[in-house]
C-alpha positions in Angstrom: 53.8 -102.4 20.6 50.5 -102.9 22.2 51.7 -101.0 25.2 53.0 -98.0 23.1 49.8 -97.9 21.2 47.7 -97.9 24.4 49.8 -95.0 25.8 49.3 -93.1 22.6 45.6 -93.6 22.7 45.5 -92.4 26.3 47.5 -89.4 25.4 45.3 -88.7 22.4 42.2 -89.1 24.5 43.8 -86.8 27.1 44.5 -84.2 24.5 41.0 -84.5 23.0 39.5 -84.2 26.5 41.7 -81.2 27.3 40.7 -79.5 24.1 37.0 -80.3 24.7 37.3 -79.0 28.3 39.0 -75.8 27.1 36.2 -75.3 24.5 33.5 -76.0 27.0 35.1 -73.6 29.5 35.5 -70.9 26.9 31.9 -71.4 25.8 30.6 -71.3 29.3 32.8 -68.3 30.2 31.6 -66.5 27.1 28.0 -67.3 27.9 28.4 -66.1 31.5 30.1 -63.0 30.2 27.3 -62.4 27.8 24.7 -63.0 30.5 26.5 -60.6 32.8 26.9 -58.1 30.0 23.2 -58.4 29.1 22.3 -58.0 32.8 24.4 -54.9 33.1 22.9 -53.5 29.9 19.4 -54.1 31.3 20.4 -52.4 34.5 21.8 -49.4 32.6 18.6 -49.3 30.5 16.4 -49.3 33.6 18.6 -46.7 35.2 18.3 -44.5 32.0 14.5 -45.0 31.9 14.2 -44.0 35.6 16.5 -41.0 35.1 14.5 -40.0 32.0 11.3 -40.2 34.0 12.7 -38.2 36.9 14.0 -35.6 34.4 10.7 -35.4 32.6 9.0 -34.8 36.0 11.4 -32.1 37.0 11.1 -30.4 33.6 7.3 -30.6 33.8 7.5 -29.0 37.3 9.8 -26.3 36.2 7.8 -25.6 33.1 4.6 -25.4 35.1 6.3 -23.0 37.6 7.7 -20.9 34.7 4.3 -20.7 33.0 2.7 -19.6 36.3 5.4 -17.0 36.8 5.0 -15.7 33.3 1.2 -15.5 33.7 1.7 -13.5 37.0 4.2 -11.2 35.3 1.9 -10.7 32.4 -1.0 -9.9 34.7 1.1 -7.4 36.7 2.4 -5.8 33.5 -1.2 -5.5 32.2 -2.3 -3.9 35.4 0.6 -1.4 35.3 -0.2 -0.5 31.7 -3.9 -0.1 32.5 -3.1 2.1 35.5 -0.7 4.2 33.5 -3.3 4.6 30.7 -5.9 5.6 33.2 -3.5 8.1 34.8 -2.6 9.5 31.4 -6.3 9.8 30.3 -7.0 11.6 33.6 -4.0 14.0 33.0 -5.1 14.7 29.5 -8.7 15.4 30.5 -7.5 17.7 33.3 -5.2 19.4 30.9 -8.0 19.9 28.4 -10.3 21.3 31.1 -7.6 23.6 32.4 -6.8 24.8 28.8 -10.5 25.5 28.2 -10.9 27.4 31.5 -7.8 29.4 30.6 -9.1 30.2 27.1 -12.5 31.2 28.6 -10.8 33.5 31.2 -8.5 35.1 28.5 -11.5 35.6 26.3 -13.5 37.3 29.1 -10.5 39.6 29.8 -10.2 40.4 26.2 -13.9 41.3 25.9 -14.1 43.2 29.1 
């Protein structure tokens, strides 16, 4: 019986060791997976931050260029309107002068 009992203890010890080994391997594997996953998440976060910074820069550049273009267009439009207003004022003044001269000439003809 002593021999059978020793073999049973060995087998029980072997099973307990196997279960402990599986548990340790599972825990270590999970820990490695967690570490790997955390590392990948950090990398993705850094990539996203870099991409966000790059995008922010590009948007700032485009916005600045757009504002500059809008300012140029506004200034050109203002100049065109001012030129048109000046031309219109000159045409109205010339029309008034011509109308007055025609009135004066017609009045002289009527009197004389």
